[in-house]
N, CA, C and O atoms as a DFTB+ gen file, in Angstrom:
476 C
 N C O
     1  1      15.428     -10.768       4.413
     2  2      14.451     -11.579       5.109
     3  2      14.482     -12.987       4.528
     4  3      14.802     -13.181       3.355
     5  1      14.150     -13.952       5.350
     6  2      14.161     -15.332       4.890
     7  2      12.932     -15.621       4.036
     8  3      11.948     -14.881       4.059
     9  1      13.012     -16.717       3.281
    10  2      11.882     -17.100       2.437
    11  2      10.647     -17.403       3.281
    12  3       9.522     -17.107       2.877
    13  1      10.862     -17.994       4.453
    14  2       9.741     -18.302       5.335
    15  2       9.029     -17.030       5.773
    16  3       7.799     -16.993       5.815
    17  1       9.787     -15.990       6.097
    18  2       9.197     -14.712       6.499
    19  2       8.377     -14.126       5.356
    20  3       7.271     -13.633       5.578
    21  1       8.913     -14.175       4.121
    22  2       8.174     -13.681       2.958
    23  2       6.869     -14.451       2.783
    24  3       5.823     -13.857       2.519
    25  1       6.932     -15.803       2.933
    26  2       5.731     -16.624       2.761
    27  2       4.688     -16.333       3.832
    28  3       3.498     -16.247       3.529
    29  1       5.119     -16.179       5.079
    30  2       4.192     -15.853       6.163
    31  2       3.545     -14.492       5.908
    32  3       2.337     -14.331       6.083
    33  1       4.348     -13.521       5.497
    34  2       3.814     -12.195       5.188
    35  2       2.799     -12.260       4.049
    36  3       1.768     -11.590       4.100
    37  1       3.079     -13.050       3.034
    38  2       2.150     -13.209       1.918
    39  2       0.837     -13.852       2.344
    40  3      -0.235     -13.409       1.933
    41  1       0.915     -14.891       3.162
    42  2      -0.291     -15.563       3.651
    43  2      -1.113     -14.616       4.517
    44  3      -2.335     -14.560       4.384
    45  1      -0.461     -13.880       5.394
    46  2      -1.179     -12.925       6.245
    47  2      -1.811     -11.801       5.425
    48  3      -2.884     -11.309       5.773
    49  1      -1.158     -11.395       4.349
    50  2      -1.723     -10.370       3.478
    51  2      -2.981     -10.888       2.781
    52  3      -3.967     -10.164       2.650
    53  1      -2.940     -12.132       2.339
    54  2      -4.126     -12.729       1.714
    55  2      -5.264     -12.816       2.720
    56  3      -6.404     -12.486       2.392
    57  1      -4.971     -13.257       3.937
    58  2      -6.011     -13.345       4.972
    59  2      -6.573     -11.962       5.313
    60  3      -7.780     -11.808       5.501
    61  1      -5.702     -10.967       5.392
    62  2      -6.173      -9.601       5.667
    63  2      -7.065      -9.108       4.540
    64  3      -8.090      -8.475       4.791
    65  1      -6.685      -9.393       3.303
    66  2      -7.500      -8.990       2.169
    67  2      -8.865      -9.653       2.171
    68  3      -9.878      -9.007       1.906
    69  1      -8.888     -10.945       2.470
    70  2     -10.161     -11.666       2.518
    71  2     -11.058     -11.090       3.601
    72  3     -12.236     -10.826       3.360
    73  1     -10.506     -10.893       4.797
    74  2     -11.333     -10.368       5.891
    75  2     -11.790      -8.934       5.615
    76  3     -12.902      -8.549       5.976
    77  1     -10.929      -8.154       4.976
    78  2     -11.278      -6.776       4.660
    79  2     -12.366      -6.717       3.596
    80  3     -13.313      -5.940       3.716
    81  1     -12.235      -7.531       2.563
    82  2     -13.202      -7.495       1.473
    83  2     -14.530      -8.157       1.843
    84  3     -15.529      -7.952       1.154
    85  1     -14.555      -8.939       2.909
    86  2     -15.824      -9.506       3.370
    87  2     -16.731      -8.429       3.955
    88  3     -17.940      -8.632       4.067
    89  1     -16.159      -7.290       4.329
    90  2     -16.948      -6.192       4.885
    91  2     -17.616      -5.326       3.819
    92  3     -18.447      -4.480       4.149
    93  1     -17.273      -5.519       2.566
    94  2     -17.775      -4.654       1.501
    95  2     -19.304      -4.596       1.448
    96  3     -19.851      -3.494       1.417
    97  1     -20.023      -5.724       1.435
    98  2     -21.485      -5.626       1.262
    99  2     -22.180      -4.795       2.339
   100  3     -23.048      -3.983       2.022
   101  1     -21.813      -4.985       3.601
   102  2     -22.499      -4.233       4.649
   103  2     -22.112      -2.757       4.645
   104  3     -22.951      -1.906       4.942
   105  1     -20.874      -2.437       4.319
   106  2     -20.464      -1.027       4.219
   107  2     -21.120      -0.359       3.010
   108  3     -21.566       0.786       3.090
   109  1     -21.175      -1.077       1.903
   110  2     -21.752      -0.534       0.670
   111  2     -23.246      -0.256       0.832
   112  3     -23.766       0.710       0.274
   113  1     -23.929      -1.102       1.593
   114  2     -25.383      -0.977       1.743
   115  2     -25.791       0.298       2.472
   116  3     -26.869       0.834       2.212
   117  1     -24.956       0.792       3.377
   118  2     -25.336       1.963       4.170
   119  2     -24.876       3.288       3.549
   120  3     -25.188       4.358       4.071
   121  1     -24.140       3.220       2.443
   122  2     -23.655       4.444       1.799
   123  2     -24.737       5.100       0.954
   124  3     -25.539       4.410       0.326
   125  1     -24.763       6.426       0.935
   126  2     -25.656       7.110       0.000
   127  2     -25.174       6.869      -1.437
   128  3     -23.981       6.654      -1.652
   129  1     -26.058       6.901      -2.397
   130  2     -25.683       6.599      -3.786
   131  2     -24.561       7.466      -4.355
   132  3     -23.797       6.992      -5.196
   133  1     -24.442       8.708      -3.924
   134  2     -23.402       9.574      -4.480
   135  2     -22.003       9.231      -3.980
   136  3     -21.021       9.682      -4.569
   137  1     -21.886       8.455      -2.924
   138  2     -20.569       8.084      -2.380
   139  2     -20.138       6.680      -2.776
   140  3     -19.019       6.272      -2.468
   141  1     -20.990       5.948      -3.441
   142  2     -20.680       4.550      -3.762
   143  2     -19.550       4.408      -4.774
   144  3     -18.752       3.477      -4.670
   145  1     -19.463       5.306      -5.746
   146  2     -18.392       5.185      -6.739
   147  2     -17.022       5.414      -6.100
   148  3     -16.056       4.732      -6.443
   149  1     -16.933       6.362      -5.182
   150  2     -15.668       6.608      -4.475
   151  2     -15.289       5.416      -3.604
   152  3     -14.115       5.060      -3.498
   153  1     -16.287       4.810      -2.987
   154  2     -16.070       3.632      -2.156
   155  2     -15.501       2.491      -3.001
   156  3     -14.555       1.821      -2.588
   157  1     -16.074       2.274      -4.175
   158  2     -15.600       1.210      -5.067
   159  2     -14.174       1.502      -5.528
   160  3     -13.334       0.602      -5.554
   161  1     -13.898       2.747      -5.888
   162  2     -12.547       3.126      -6.314
   163  2     -11.530       2.867      -5.206
   164  3     -10.435       2.367      -5.466
   165  1     -11.893       3.207      -3.978
   166  2     -10.995       2.983      -2.854
   167  2     -10.704       1.515      -2.622
   168  3      -9.562       1.138      -2.360
   169  1     -11.731       0.686      -2.717
   170  2     -11.530      -0.742      -2.526
   171  2     -10.746      -1.370      -3.668
   172  3      -9.975      -2.302      -3.437
   173  1     -10.919      -0.889      -4.887
   174  2     -10.126      -1.386      -6.007
   175  2      -8.657      -1.019      -5.810
   176  3      -7.770      -1.838      -6.051
   177  1      -8.404       0.208      -5.374
   178  2      -7.028       0.630      -5.092
   179  2      -6.417      -0.213      -3.979
   180  3      -5.272      -0.653      -4.083
   181  1      -7.175      -0.434      -2.924
   182  2      -6.682      -1.262      -1.827
   183  2      -6.399      -2.681      -2.297
   184  3      -5.394      -3.277      -1.910
   185  1      -7.278      -3.222      -3.126
   186  2      -7.044      -4.558      -3.677
   187  2      -5.773      -4.605      -4.506
   188  3      -5.040      -5.593      -4.469
   189  1      -5.507      -3.537      -5.257
   190  2      -4.273      -3.467      -6.031
   191  2      -3.039      -3.440      -5.152
   192  3      -2.050      -4.112      -5.446
   193  1      -3.087      -2.671      -4.077
   194  2      -1.949      -2.606      -3.156
   195  2      -1.715      -3.973      -2.499
   196  3      -0.575      -4.425      -2.387
   197  1      -2.794      -4.623      -2.068
   198  2      -2.652      -5.954      -1.477
   199  2      -2.108      -6.946      -2.501
   200  3      -1.298      -7.810      -2.166
   201  1      -2.552      -6.820      -3.744
   202  2      -2.030      -7.689      -4.798
   203  2      -0.539      -7.481      -5.030
   204  3       0.198      -8.443      -5.245
   205  1      -0.100      -6.242      -4.987
   206  2       1.327      -5.949      -5.144
   207  2       2.123      -6.567      -3.989
   208  3       3.194      -7.132      -4.208
   209  1       1.606      -6.463      -2.772
   210  2       2.297      -7.031      -1.619
   211  2       2.383      -8.549      -1.742
   212  3       3.426      -9.136      -1.454
   213  1       1.303      -9.181      -2.165
   214  2       1.324     -10.639      -2.358
   215  2       2.323     -11.005      -3.459
   216  3       3.048     -11.992      -3.336
   217  1       2.360     -10.220      -4.523
   218  2       3.334     -10.462      -5.587
   219  2       4.763     -10.375      -5.093
   220  3       5.616     -11.164      -5.499
   221  1       5.028      -9.419      -4.218
   222  2       6.364      -9.282      -3.636
   223  2       6.714     -10.524      -2.830
   224  3       7.842     -11.013      -2.888
   225  1       5.747     -11.029      -2.083
   226  2       6.016     -12.131      -1.162
   227  2       6.219     -13.465      -1.868
   228  3       7.131     -14.213      -1.514
   229  1       5.403     -13.774      -2.844
   230  2       5.416     -15.114      -3.425
   231  2       6.200     -15.250      -4.725
   232  3       6.490     -16.368      -5.150
   233  1       6.546     -14.148      -5.358
   234  2       7.252     -14.231      -6.635
   235  2       8.569     -13.461      -6.541
   236  3       8.613     -12.272      -6.855
   237  1       9.643     -14.131      -6.112
   238  2      10.927     -13.446      -5.883
   239  2      11.482     -12.730      -7.109
   240  3      12.119     -11.686      -6.974
   241  1      11.252     -13.272      -8.298
   242  2      11.787     -12.629      -9.505
   243  2      11.100     -11.296      -9.784
   244  3      11.683     -10.428     -10.434
   245  1       9.874     -11.121      -9.305
   246  2       9.148      -9.884      -9.568
   247  2       9.363      -8.830      -8.486
   248  3       8.822      -7.730      -8.592
   249  1      10.134      -9.138      -7.457
   250  2      10.302      -8.198      -6.342
   251  2      10.821      -6.836      -6.765
   252  3      10.285      -5.832      -6.294
   253  1      11.830      -6.733      -7.622
   254  2      12.281      -5.381      -7.995
   255  2      11.177      -4.534      -8.636
   256  3      11.074      -3.337      -8.368
   257  1      10.361      -5.155      -9.476
   258  2       9.297      -4.414     -10.149
   259  2       8.191      -4.060      -9.164
   260  3       7.740      -2.916      -9.109
   261  1       7.758      -5.055      -8.385
   262  2       6.642      -4.805      -7.472
   263  2       7.036      -3.865      -6.345
   264  3       6.204      -3.088      -5.875
   265  1       8.286      -3.917      -5.900
   266  2       8.726      -2.968      -4.871
   267  2       8.764      -1.549      -5.435
   268  3       8.466      -0.589      -4.724
   269  1       9.126      -1.416      -6.699
   270  2       9.094      -0.086      -7.322
   271  2       7.661       0.419      -7.438
   272  3       7.404       1.606      -7.236
   273  1       6.724      -0.474      -7.763
   274  2       5.313      -0.079      -7.824
   275  2       4.843       0.373      -6.446
   276  3       4.172       1.397      -6.317
   277  1       5.199      -0.396      -5.417
   278  2       4.820      -0.037      -4.050
   279  2       5.443       1.302      -3.647
   280  3       4.795       2.106      -2.978
   281  1       6.692       1.548      -4.048
   282  2       7.335       2.828      -3.776
   283  2       6.642       3.979      -4.478
   284  3       6.498       5.060      -3.907
   285  1       6.206       3.755      -5.727
   286  2       5.485       4.800      -6.459
   287  2       4.144       5.104      -5.788
   288  3       3.734       6.262      -5.713
   289  1       3.466       4.070      -5.304
   290  2       2.220       4.282      -4.564
   291  2       2.507       5.089      -3.300
   292  3       1.736       5.980      -2.940
   293  1       3.616       4.777      -2.628
   294  2       4.003       5.518      -1.422
   295  2       4.299       6.981      -1.711
   296  3       3.904       7.856      -0.940
   297  1       4.989       7.257      -2.816
   298  2       5.283       8.644      -3.186
   299  2       3.987       9.390      -3.481
   300  3       3.807      10.528      -3.048
   301  1       3.084       8.746      -4.220
   302  2       1.792       9.389      -4.512
   303  2       1.031       9.663      -3.224
   304  3       0.430      10.727      -3.072
   305  1       1.051       8.706      -2.288
   306  2       0.391       8.905      -1.002
   307  2       0.996      10.065      -0.225
   308  3       0.273      10.842       0.399
   309  1       2.322      10.183      -0.262
   310  2       2.993      11.294       0.422
   311  2       2.591      12.634      -0.189
   312  3       2.309      13.592       0.530
   313  1       2.567      12.695      -1.510
   314  2       2.197      13.939      -2.188
   315  2       0.772      14.329      -1.826
   316  3       0.506      15.484      -1.495
   317  1      -0.146      13.369      -1.888
   318  2      -1.539      13.671      -1.543
   319  2      -1.674      14.069      -0.078
   320  3      -2.469      14.948       0.255
   321  1      -0.899      13.426       0.804
   322  2      -0.926      13.776       2.227
   323  2      -0.432      15.203       2.443
   324  3      -1.012      15.953       3.227
   325  1       0.632      15.573       1.749
   326  2       1.166      16.928       1.889
   327  2       0.196      17.968       1.324
   328  3      -0.004      19.022       1.927
   329  1      -0.397      17.676       0.186
   330  2      -1.366      18.609      -0.406
   331  2      -2.579      18.759       0.494
   332  3      -3.038      19.874       0.740
   333  1      -3.104      17.638       0.988
   334  2      -4.281      17.674       1.858
   335  2      -3.978      18.431       3.149
   336  3      -4.798      19.226       3.609
   337  1      -2.809      18.189       3.733
   338  2      -2.430      18.890       4.957
   339  2      -2.290      20.386       4.731
   340  3      -2.680      21.183       5.584
   341  1      -1.733      20.774       3.578
   342  2      -1.582      22.195       3.281
   343  2      -2.941      22.862       3.065
   344  3      -3.154      23.996       3.494
   345  1      -3.850      22.162       2.404
   346  2      -5.177      22.742       2.169
   347  2      -5.965      22.897       3.462
   348  3      -6.724      23.854       3.620
   349  1      -5.789      21.972       4.375
   350  2      -6.523      22.026       5.645
   351  2      -5.800      22.853       6.705
   352  3      -6.371      23.161       7.751
   353  1      -4.559      23.208       6.441
   354  2      -3.779      23.943       7.429
   355  2      -3.284      23.061       8.561
   356  3      -2.917      23.562       9.623
   357  1      -3.270      21.745       8.342
   358  2      -2.817      20.793       9.345
   359  2      -1.423      20.298       8.942
   360  3      -1.289      19.431       8.079
   361  1      -0.403      20.853       9.570
   362  2       0.979      20.528       9.215
   363  2       1.598      19.524      10.168
   364  3       2.807      19.301      10.112
   365  1       0.814      18.915      11.036
   366  2       1.358      18.014      12.049
   367  2       1.925      16.730      11.456
   368  3       2.814      16.127      12.058
   369  1       1.440      16.290      10.293
   370  2       1.933      15.053       9.695
   371  2       3.112      15.280       8.748
   372  3       3.702      14.314       8.264
   373  1       3.455      16.511       8.481
   374  2       4.540      16.802       7.545
   375  2       5.876      16.199       7.968
   376  3       6.551      15.605       7.127
   377  1       6.296      16.324       9.241
   378  2       7.595      15.756       9.607
   379  2       7.681      14.251       9.382
   380  3       8.691      13.758       8.880
   381  1       6.640      13.521       9.745
   382  2       6.649      12.064       9.563
   383  2       6.638      11.718       8.081
   384  3       7.358      10.822       7.641
   385  1       5.828      12.424       7.319
   386  2       5.755      12.158       5.877
   387  2       7.092      12.446       5.203
   388  3       7.585      11.635       4.420
   389  1       7.673      13.594       5.508
   390  2       8.920      13.991       4.841
   391  2      10.148      13.253       5.353
   392  3      11.091      13.023       4.595
   393  1      10.149      12.876       6.638
   394  2      11.336      12.236       7.211
   395  2      11.292      10.714       7.148
   396  3      12.343      10.073       7.171
   397  1      10.098      10.119       7.069
   398  2      10.006       8.660       7.119
   399  2       9.421       8.064       5.840
   400  3      10.081       7.264       5.176
   401  1       8.200       8.439       5.488
   402  2       7.516       7.787       4.374
   403  2       8.104       8.148       3.018
   404  3       8.288       7.269       2.176
   405  1       8.403       9.421       2.789
   406  2       8.907       9.828       1.483
   407  2      10.291       9.246       1.176
   408  3      10.483       8.724       0.078
   409  1      11.266       9.310       2.095
   410  2      12.564       8.703       1.776
   411  2      12.484       7.198       1.535
   412  3      13.153       6.675       0.643
   413  1      11.668       6.500       2.326
   414  2      11.518       5.058       2.118
   415  2      10.902       4.734       0.773
   416  3      11.314       3.782       0.109
   417  1       9.923       5.514       0.371
   418  2       9.280       5.298      -0.926
   419  2      10.235       5.601      -2.076
   420  3      10.272       4.874      -3.068
   421  1      10.998       6.667      -1.937
   422  2      11.986       7.003      -2.976
   423  2      13.043       5.911      -3.072
   424  3      13.462       5.547      -4.170
   425  1      13.478       5.386      -1.927
   426  2      14.454       4.293      -1.920
   427  2      13.920       3.082      -2.681
   428  3      14.639       2.477      -3.477
   429  1      12.655       2.729      -2.436
   430  2      12.076       1.578      -3.135
   431  2      12.006       1.807      -4.634
   432  3      12.271       0.892      -5.413
   433  1      11.649       3.026      -5.049
   434  2      11.570       3.308      -6.482
   435  2      12.950       3.235      -7.121
   436  3      13.093       2.694      -8.217
   437  1      13.959       3.766      -6.458
   438  2      15.299       3.811      -7.037
   439  2      15.982       2.445      -6.995
   440  3      16.513       1.990      -8.008
   441  1      15.973       1.790      -5.838
   442  2      16.698       0.538      -5.657
   443  2      15.905      -0.699      -6.072
   444  3      16.459      -1.624      -6.665
   445  1      14.608      -0.715      -5.760
   446  2      13.801      -1.878      -6.082
   447  2      14.133      -3.103      -5.256
   448  3      13.876      -4.229      -5.684
   449  1      14.699      -2.900      -4.078
   450  2      15.028      -4.035      -3.215
   451  2      15.008      -3.616      -1.754
   452  3      15.187      -2.446      -1.417
   453  1      14.785      -4.599      -0.903
   454  2      14.810      -4.358       0.543
   455  2      16.106      -4.865       1.151
   456  3      16.421      -4.539       2.295
   457  1      16.840      -5.638       0.422
   458  2      18.069      -6.254       0.926
   459  2      18.166      -7.664       0.372
   460  3      17.308      -8.100      -0.396
   461  1      19.209      -8.370       0.762
   462  2      19.448      -9.713       0.254
   463  2      18.510     -10.701       0.948
   464  3      18.322     -10.643       2.163
   465  1      17.926     -11.606       0.166
   466  2      17.036     -12.636       0.704
   467  2      17.866     -13.826       1.133
   468  3      18.702     -14.321       0.376
   469  1      17.632     -14.281       2.352
   470  2      18.365     -15.431       2.882
   471  2      17.556     -16.698       2.678
   472  3      16.338     -16.663       2.506
   473  1      18.263     -17.812       2.703
   474  2      17.574     -19.111       2.669
   475  2      17.340     -19.529       1.297
   476  3      16.773     -20.597       1.064
């Protein structure tokens, strides 16, 4: 991908993060107290993922490391998806998880690159 594409993706990720995190106060206010800690954990995790994506976009030297982090997050997500599906007896997402998300995540962890950057 070209440098311009990486920069546009990074800017859009920042804008998505800002708009997403602006919803926190109103969502947090309507939650029962026992669910608030899980809500905070989820938003912290999401902020970390968005931070990794921004790091990939704006810091070319860190791409191998940040892509591996993103791949590890993807593998963890696949494992949790498979475990959750097995516990619920819902196997409809298994083909997509095993054929698409898991191989892509493993590729990112092993290679740490998406391809050669142009420009």
